C-alpha positions as a LaTeX table, in Angstrom:
\begin{tabular}{lrrr}
\hline
Residue & $x$ (\AA) & $y$ (\AA) & $z$ (\AA) \\
\hline
Unk1 & 28.62 & 108.89 & $-0.60$ \\
Unk2 & 31.98 & 110.19 & $-1.72$ \\
Unk3 & 31.90 & 112.98 & $-4.35$ \\
Unk4 & 35.69 & 113.11 & $-4.57$ \\
Unk5 & 38.58 & 111.19 & $-3.09$ \\
Unk6 & 42.27 & 112.05 & $-3.21$ \\
Unk7 & 44.74 & 109.34 & $-2.39$ \\
Unk8 & 48.37 & 110.03 & $-1.52$ \\
Unk9 & 48.50 & 112.85 & $-4.12$ \\
Unk10 & 51.72 & 114.73 & $-4.79$ \\
Unk11 & 52.20 & 117.64 & $-7.13$ \\
Unk12 & 55.75 & 118.81 & $-8.08$ \\
Unk13 & 56.64 & 121.82 & $-10.31$ \\
Unk14 & 60.03 & 122.36 & $-11.79$ \\
Unk15 & 61.30 & 125.58 & $-13.24$ \\
Unk16 & 64.87 & 125.31 & $-14.44$ \\
Unk17 & 66.81 & 123.69 & $-11.61$ \\
Unk18 & 64.29 & 124.68 & $-8.95$ \\
Unk19 & 61.65 & 122.13 & $-7.96$ \\
Unk20 & 58.72 & 122.95 & $-5.77$ \\
Unk21 & 56.64 & 120.33 & $-3.90$ \\
Unk22 & 53.25 & 121.91 & $-3.79$ \\
Unk23 & 51.57 & 118.77 & $-2.38$ \\
Unk24 & 53.47 & 116.13 & $-0.50$ \\
Unk25 & 51.11 & 113.16 & $-0.19$ \\
Unk26 & 47.67 & 114.39 & 0.50 \\
Unk27 & 44.67 & 112.13 & 1.35 \\
Unk28 & 41.20 & 113.71 & 1.36 \\
Unk29 & 37.60 & 112.44 & 0.93 \\
Unk30 & 34.69 & 114.87 & 0.33 \\
Unk31 & 31.20 & 113.52 & 1.01 \\
Unk32 & 28.05 & 114.39 & $-0.80$ \\
Unk33 & 26.48 & 117.66 & 0.48 \\
Unk34 & 29.52 & 118.93 & 2.39 \\
Unk35 & 30.24 & 122.62 & 2.71 \\
Unk36 & 34.10 & 122.53 & 3.02 \\
Unk37 & 36.79 & 125.20 & 3.35 \\
Unk38 & 40.31 & 124.48 & 2.36 \\
Unk39 & 42.40 & 126.95 & 4.32 \\
Unk40 & 46.04 & 127.86 & 4.74 \\
Unk41 & 48.53 & 130.57 & 3.90 \\
Unk42 & 49.85 & 131.37 & 0.43 \\
Unk43 & 51.85 & 128.39 & $-0.84$ \\
Unk44 & 50.23 & 125.92 & 1.43 \\
Unk45 & 48.84 & 123.88 & $-1.51$ \\
Unk46 & 45.07 & 124.64 & $-1.17$ \\
Unk47 & 44.65 & 125.96 & $-4.72$ \\
Unk48 & 46.81 & 123.18 & $-6.14$ \\
Unk49 & 44.50 & 120.67 & $-4.34$ \\
Unk50 & 41.45 & 122.40 & $-5.64$ \\
Unk51 & 42.73 & 122.24 & $-9.21$ \\
Unk52 & 43.46 & 118.41 & $-8.77$ \\
Unk53 & 39.86 & 117.86 & $-7.55$ \\
Unk54 & 38.52 & 119.95 & $-10.42$ \\
Unk55 & 40.61 & 117.96 & $-12.96$ \\
Unk56 & 42.27 & 121.06 & $-14.15$ \\
Unk57 & 45.59 & 119.51 & $-13.28$ \\
Unk58 & 47.05 & 116.04 & $-12.77$ \\
Unk59 & 48.91 & 114.84 & $-9.67$ \\
Unk60 & 52.55 & 113.91 & $-10.05$ \\
Unk61 & 51.76 & 110.66 & $-8.18$ \\
Unk62 & 48.63 & 109.43 & $-6.47$ \\
Unk63 & 45.05 & 109.13 & $-7.54$ \\
Unk64 & 42.08 & 111.45 & $-7.76$ \\
Unk65 & 38.58 & 109.83 & $-7.86$ \\
Unk66 & 35.38 & 111.63 & $-8.99$ \\
Unk67 & 32.11 & 109.81 & $-8.29$ \\
Unk68 & 34.09 & 106.67 & $-7.84$ \\
Unk69 & 35.94 & 106.97 & $-11.18$ \\
Unk70 & 39.68 & 107.15 & $-11.10$ \\
Unk71 & 40.32 & 110.32 & $-13.13$ \\
Unk72 & 44.08 & 109.76 & $-13.25$ \\
Unk73 & 43.54 & 106.88 & $-15.60$ \\
Unk74 & 41.48 & 108.96 & $-18.06$ \\
Unk75 & 42.67 & 110.68 & $-21.15$ \\
Unk76 & 42.65 & 114.57 & $-21.33$ \\
Unk77 & 39.33 & 114.47 & $-23.39$ \\
Unk78 & 37.80 & 111.97 & $-20.98$ \\
Unk79 & 38.70 & 114.12 & $-18.07$ \\
Unk80 & 37.19 & 117.13 & $-19.77$ \\
Unk81 & 33.92 & 115.25 & $-20.43$ \\
Unk82 & 33.80 & 114.13 & $-16.79$ \\
Unk83 & 34.58 & 117.62 & $-15.58$ \\
Unk84 & 31.98 & 119.50 & $-17.72$ \\
Unk85 & 29.16 & 117.16 & $-16.65$ \\
Unk86 & 30.08 & 116.91 & $-12.90$ \\
Unk87 & 32.02 & 119.97 & $-11.68$ \\
Unk88 & 31.08 & 123.68 & $-11.44$ \\
Unk89 & 33.71 & 126.31 & $-11.02$ \\
Unk90 & 33.67 & 129.85 & $-9.32$ \\
Unk91 & 36.75 & 131.88 & $-9.79$ \\
Unk92 & 38.26 & 134.77 & $-7.79$ \\
Unk93 & 38.01 & 137.10 & $-10.94$ \\
Unk94 & 34.51 & 135.91 & $-11.88$ \\
Unk95 & 35.72 & 134.81 & $-15.43$ \\
Unk96 & 32.64 & 135.96 & $-17.15$ \\
Unk97 & 32.62 & 136.57 & $-20.90$ \\
Unk98 & 32.40 & 140.34 & $-21.21$ \\
Unk99 & 30.38 & 140.53 & $-24.41$ \\
Unk100 & 27.68 & 138.19 & $-23.16$ \\
Unk101 & 24.79 & 138.90 & $-20.99$ \\
Unk102 & 24.36 & 137.37 & $-17.53$ \\
Unk103 & 21.81 & 134.95 & $-19.09$ \\
Unk104 & 24.16 & 134.03 & $-21.88$ \\
Unk105 & 27.09 & 133.45 & $-19.53$ \\
Unk106 & 24.97 & 131.12 & $-17.47$ \\
Unk107 & 23.71 & 129.40 & $-20.64$ \\
Unk108 & 27.15 & 128.72 & $-22.04$ \\
Unk109 & 27.97 & 125.48 & $-20.04$ \\
Unk110 & 24.59 & 124.11 & $-21.09$ \\
Unk111 & 25.39 & 124.93 & $-24.74$ \\
Unk112 & 28.72 & 123.09 & $-24.51$ \\
Unk113 & 26.91 & 120.12 & $-22.91$ \\
Unk114 & 24.45 & 119.95 & $-25.82$ \\
Unk115 & 21.30 & 120.73 & $-23.69$ \\
Unk116 & 18.24 & 121.29 & $-25.74$ \\
Unk117 & 17.10 & 125.05 & $-26.24$ \\
Unk118 & 13.88 & 124.80 & $-24.21$ \\
Unk119 & 15.59 & 123.08 & $-21.38$ \\
Unk120 & 18.52 & 125.43 & $-21.61$ \\
Unk121 & 16.37 & 128.50 & $-21.29$ \\
Unk122 & 14.36 & 127.10 & $-18.35$ \\
Unk123 & 17.51 & 126.06 & $-16.47$ \\
Unk124 & 19.30 & 129.39 & $-16.99$ \\
Unk125 & 16.29 & 131.31 & $-15.81$ \\
Unk126 & 15.94 & 128.97 & $-12.81$ \\
Unk127 & 19.49 & 129.44 & $-11.61$ \\
Unk128 & 19.48 & 133.14 & $-12.17$ \\
Unk129 & 16.34 & 133.33 & $-10.04$ \\
Unk130 & 18.07 & 131.20 & $-7.35$ \\
Unk131 & 20.84 & 133.80 & $-7.03$ \\
Unk132 & 18.39 & 136.78 & $-7.12$ \\
Unk133 & 19.37 & 138.11 & $-10.57$ \\
Unk134 & 16.31 & 137.46 & $-12.71$ \\
Unk135 & 15.98 & 141.28 & $-13.20$ \\
Unk136 & 19.66 & 141.47 & $-14.37$ \\
Unk137 & 19.50 & 138.59 & $-16.90$ \\
Unk138 & 20.11 & 140.73 & $-19.93$ \\
Unk139 & 22.85 & 142.92 & $-18.44$ \\
Unk140 & 26.51 & 142.48 & $-19.51$ \\
Unk141 & 29.23 & 142.14 & $-16.74$ \\
Unk142 & 30.26 & 145.76 & $-17.16$ \\
Unk143 & 26.66 & 146.69 & $-16.18$ \\
Unk144 & 26.77 & 144.64 & $-12.97$ \\
Unk145 & 28.46 & 145.18 & $-9.65$ \\
Unk146 & 31.22 & 142.91 & $-8.48$ \\
Unk147 & 28.84 & 141.11 & $-6.20$ \\
Unk148 & 26.34 & 140.64 & $-8.96$ \\
Unk149 & 29.13 & 139.27 & $-11.34$ \\
Unk150 & 30.11 & 136.76 & $-8.76$ \\
Unk151 & 26.41 & 135.74 & $-8.29$ \\
Unk152 & 26.18 & 135.22 & $-12.12$ \\
Unk153 & 29.38 & 133.02 & $-11.72$ \\
Unk154 & 27.62 & 131.08 & $-8.99$ \\
Unk155 & 24.53 & 130.52 & $-11.30$ \\
Unk156 & 26.78 & 129.49 & $-14.21$ \\
Unk157 & 28.52 & 126.86 & $-11.93$ \\
Unk158 & 25.07 & 125.60 & $-10.76$ \\
Unk159 & 23.58 & 125.45 & $-14.28$ \\
Unk160 & 24.78 & 121.89 & $-15.18$ \\
Unk161 & 23.42 & 120.36 & $-12.02$ \\
Unk162 & 27.03 & 119.57 & $-10.84$ \\
Unk163 & 27.91 & 117.00 & $-8.14$ \\
Unk164 & 30.28 & 119.56 & $-6.66$ \\
Unk165 & 31.03 & 123.26 & $-7.05$ \\
Unk166 & 34.71 & 124.38 & $-6.47$ \\
Unk167 & 35.35 & 127.97 & $-5.54$ \\
Unk168 & 38.83 & 129.52 & $-5.45$ \\
Unk169 & 38.82 & 132.68 & $-3.08$ \\
Unk170 & 35.29 & 133.44 & $-4.04$ \\
Unk171 & 35.10 & 136.62 & $-1.98$ \\
Unk172 & 38.63 & 137.98 & $-2.50$ \\
Unk173 & 37.51 & 140.74 & $-4.83$ \\
Unk174 & 34.33 & 141.69 & $-2.99$ \\
Unk175 & 33.65 & 144.05 & $-0.14$ \\
Unk176 & 32.22 & 142.73 & 3.08 \\
Unk177 & 28.53 & 143.16 & 2.29 \\
Unk178 & 28.88 & 141.64 & $-1.24$ \\
Unk179 & 30.98 & 138.79 & 0.14 \\
Unk180 & 28.41 & 138.05 & 2.76 \\
Unk181 & 25.63 & 137.93 & 0.06 \\
Unk182 & 27.60 & 135.62 & $-2.07$ \\
Unk183 & 28.41 & 133.20 & 0.81 \\
Unk184 & 24.75 & 133.34 & 1.95 \\
Unk185 & 23.62 & 132.27 & $-1.47$ \\
Unk186 & 26.15 & 129.52 & $-1.68$ \\
Unk187 & 25.17 & 128.20 & 1.76 \\
Unk188 & 21.51 & 128.37 & 0.86 \\
Unk189 & 22.10 & 126.49 & $-2.41$ \\
Unk190 & 24.05 & 123.85 & $-0.49$ \\
Unk191 & 21.19 & 123.35 & 1.89 \\
Unk192 & 18.33 & 123.56 & $-0.60$ \\
Unk193 & 19.82 & 121.48 & $-3.46$ \\
Unk194 & 22.29 & 119.31 & $-1.67$ \\
Unk195 & 25.22 & 120.30 & $-4.10$ \\
Unk196 & 28.66 & 119.96 & $-2.57$ \\
Unk197 & 30.79 & 123.04 & $-2.27$ \\
Unk198 & 34.50 & 123.12 & $-1.66$ \\
Unk199 & 36.25 & 126.48 & $-1.47$ \\
Unk200 & 39.85 & 127.56 & $-1.03$ \\
Unk201 & 40.17 & 130.61 & 1.15 \\
Unk202 & 42.15 & 132.42 & 3.78 \\
Unk203 & 39.32 & 134.85 & 4.52 \\
Unk204 & 37.92 & 134.34 & 8.08 \\
Unk205 & 34.50 & 135.51 & 6.87 \\
Unk206 & 34.32 & 132.69 & 4.37 \\
Unk207 & 35.71 & 130.12 & 6.81 \\
Unk208 & 33.02 & 130.83 & 9.34 \\
Unk209 & 30.37 & 129.43 & 6.86 \\
Unk210 & 32.07 & 126.07 & 6.57 \\
Unk211 & 30.84 & 122.91 & 8.17 \\
Unk212 & 34.27 & 121.30 & 7.68 \\
Unk213 & 37.58 & 123.06 & 7.68 \\
Unk214 & 40.70 & 121.31 & 6.15 \\
Unk215 & 43.95 & 123.11 & 6.97 \\
Unk216 & 46.93 & 122.83 & 4.69 \\
Unk217 & 50.57 & 123.81 & 5.48 \\
Unk218 & 53.56 & 123.20 & 3.21 \\
Unk219 & 51.61 & 120.81 & 0.96 \\
Unk220 & 50.25 & 118.66 & 3.76 \\
Unk221 & 46.92 & 118.55 & 5.55 \\
Unk222 & 47.72 & 119.43 & 9.10 \\
Unk223 & 44.12 & 119.58 & 10.48 \\
Unk224 & 40.69 & 118.32 & 9.34 \\
Unk225 & 37.79 & 119.24 & 11.52 \\
Unk226 & 33.98 & 119.29 & 11.42 \\
Unk227 & 32.56 & 122.49 & 12.81 \\
Unk228 & 30.29 & 121.95 & 15.85 \\
Unk229 & 26.60 & 122.78 & 15.28 \\
Unk230 & 26.88 & 122.66 & 11.52 \\
Unk231 & 25.86 & 119.84 & 9.28 \\
\hline
\end{tabular}
């Protein structure tokens, strides 16, 4: 089953007289349960594509489907509702709220979705346990290492039971060991829960975890390959 499908998507940006063609007609389908890396050099379009899939941006032309629904036909509020119930995000700079504890950061998407208090508490504790941070639940971000903060971000993304989690350079601000721990956790969650992961990266360490690698160059997909021995 397709979690997301991008059809002939373009994305143009214009600053003054200068127009940039970030995507030039991209077609991509992501199936349920995939662990997919979007790779390419800076300026290749991988982050722009990730933002289109995450409904954080709209294509200049073309279509983006989420769970079979054409998101390009929805209003801004409708896209926000679809996003907050379907898509989890992991950002390069963690994007945790500094005044909240790990537990409260993970709980926040559930609050926004109107989840009842008892269910909220159970789910937040469940996903913190899944990323190995039950003993850090009441620590603020400044009391956590970079690797622990990114694991909180993974738990937050997972809290809403999303269909897909999107990660933009998830290990860029981590050392080798912490990056490996975060990728090991993401891979385990993918296998154990079936949640789809799509991550944009240029890090060979991260790419090595993928079971599918989609390569972009100058706003076009130049290669799309399944990795042998991985499923």
